[in-house]
N, C-alpha and C positions, 0 to 999 in steps of 0.2 A: 685171413691169417689165423692159423691154428694157435690155441693157447700156449703150446710149447714154443712156437716161433715167436710169439709175443714176449714171453719171458726171456728168451735168448736175445731178442732185439733190445729189450729194456736194459739188460746187462751190458750189451755192446754200446748203447747210447750213453750209459753212465760212465763207462770208461772213456769214450770219446769226449764227452762234455766236461770231464773233471779238470782238464787243462785248458779248456776253451771258454766255458760258461759255467761258473760255479753255481749260480742261481738255478740254472736248468738241471745241473747235476743233483742238487738238493731235492728238487721236485721229482725227478726221475727216481731217486732213491726212495722217497716217500711212497710213490706209486708202486714201485717194485716190492717194497715191504708189505704193502696193502694186499697184494695178490700172490706173493711168492709161495705161500703155504696152501693155496687153493689147488685142488686136483684138476687136471685138464677137463674132465667130464663135467665137474661142478662149474668151472669157469665158463665152459662152452654153453651151459644152460642159462647163463646170465647175459642175455642179449645186449642190454645197454652198457654193461661193464665192458664187453668186447668192443662194442661200437665206440665207446669213449676211448679205450686203450688204442684202438687203431687210429682214431683221429688225433690223439695226443702224440703218438709216435710220428705221424706225418708232420705235425707242427714242430715237434722237436727236431726232426731231420732238417726241415727247412730253416729253422732257427740256427742250427749249426752251419748250414750252407751260407747263411748271411754272415755269421760271425767269422767264417773263414776268408771272406772277401778282404783283400788287403788294402784297397783304396776306397776313398769316399765316392769316387766316380763309379766304381763297380757296384757299390751298394745302392747308389742313386739309380743306376740303370736297372738293377734288380727290382727295386721297388716300383719303378716306372712300368715294368712289365705286368704288374698286378692291377687288379681292379681296386677302386678306392676303399671298399670294405676290407679287402685282403691287406692293403697297405696299412690301414688303421689297426687291424688286428696284429699283424706281424711287427709293425713298427712301433706301436704304442701299448695296446692293451695286453697282448700276450707277454711281452717283456715285463710289464708292470705286475701282472699276476705271478710271474716267476719270481720276482724279487721281493714283492710285498707279502705281508701276512694276510692270508685269506681266512677270515673267521668262519666261513661256511664250508671250507674244504673238508674238514673231518666229518661234518654232518652229512654232506651229500655223498661222500664215499660210502658211508654206512647205508644210506638210502639206496644207492646203486647196488650194493652187495645183497641187501635184504629183499630187493625187488619192489621197494616202495615207490621208486621212480619208474614210471611207465610211459611218460610222455604221450598222454592220450591224444594230444593235438598234433602229433608228429606228421600225419598225412596232410592235415590242414596247413601247417606251416610250410611243408614242402610244396604244396600247391600254390600258396601265396608267393613263395620265392620264385617258382617257375613263371607265374604270371608277371611278376615284377621284371624278370629277365626278358620276357617276351615284349614288354612295354618299354624296353630300352634302358631299364635301370639295372642295378646290381644288388644282389642280396647275399648275405653270408650268415651261416648258422654254426654255432659252436656250443658244445655241452658246457664248457667253462663259462662262456658268455651267458648262457641260460642259468646255470646253477649258482654261479658266484656273482654275476653282475646283473641279474634280473632282466635280461634282454633275450627275447626269443629269436630276434632277427636283427641284423644290421643292414640298413638300406641306403643306397645313394642313387642319385639321378644326375642332374646337371651340376649341382654343387659338389665340390671335391670332398668335403667333410661328411662322412656317413652319419646316419641317424640311428640310434639304438631304440628299438621298439619292443615293448611288452604287450602281448595280446592276452586277453582274458575273456572268458564267457561266463564268469561268475555272476551271480545275482547282485543287484545293485547294493544291497545292504552290506556286502563284504568288500565292495570295491574301494571305498575310502581308505580303509585300513591297509589294504594291499597296495594301493597307489602311493600312500605315504611311505611305506617301507621301500617300495620301488625307487622313489625319488631319492631317499636317503642313501640307498645302495649306489645309485649312479653317481651321486656327489662324492661318496667315499672313494670311488675308483677314479675320480677325476674326469668322468664323462660329462661333457659340458652342456649337453642338451639331450632330450629324450621325449618319446611319445608313449603314453600309456593308453592303449586302445581297448575299450570294453565293447564287446559286440554281442549281438543276438544271432546265433546260428540258425534260428528259425526264420529269419527275414530273408526274402529273396534278394539275390544279387549282392549279398554281404561281402563276398570275396573281392569283387571288383571295387566295392566301396573302400575296403581295407587297403587295397593296392593303390587306389587313387589318393587316399589320405596319406599313405606312407610316402609316396613319391612327392606329393606336394609339400609335405612338411619337411622332407629331407632337403628340399631346395630352399624353403622359406623360413623355417623355424630358426629364431635367433639363438645365439649362444647364451647360456644361463637360463634358458626356458625349459621347463619339464611339463609338457602339455598333457592334459588328460581329456580324452574324448569318449563319450558314450554314443555308440551308433544306435 
């Protein structure tokens, strides 16, 4: 989607949501104001800004589709057609992000525009998500989930409730501070369980180990537990 198309779509969605979902309209306005003065060429050079905007537009469109459904049965059927992570995202976390104050929102918008956010582990997370899907699980990634809710990926297997997972390859000396901040963030968003997984990318077979731990803990980790594992 070209920057000009993105700007036009945001304006259209603002108009649509103004009478359907006030919280979505507010966030759309904030995002529109964030990029409205950027020239198309400048905006196009910001890869992660474009990717975030495209993802957010898709989520906003689906949010409006859900809000337009007139009966509980229709909404239930709509959610049933989704994977468990999609259901959790669209049914709980995304609406909560829309309606609640996000203390990190202003900060990560600046990082996206400045190029500070480069998601160095993008390929790795995509690979892990693909392996999870190949192993019969479900995985979901969202920039908002990562930047606001300290979760790189949301995973489900047999259990319906997905597990939010943070992956880090940071050295051990920094892990405690990061994992404490991660746990506090999950609690603040009402995410009832999570896995903080620190790994060594130099070890052989570490991707399969991550996938195995992700799927196992998504099924067995109890609510209220924020588990930290060093591979």
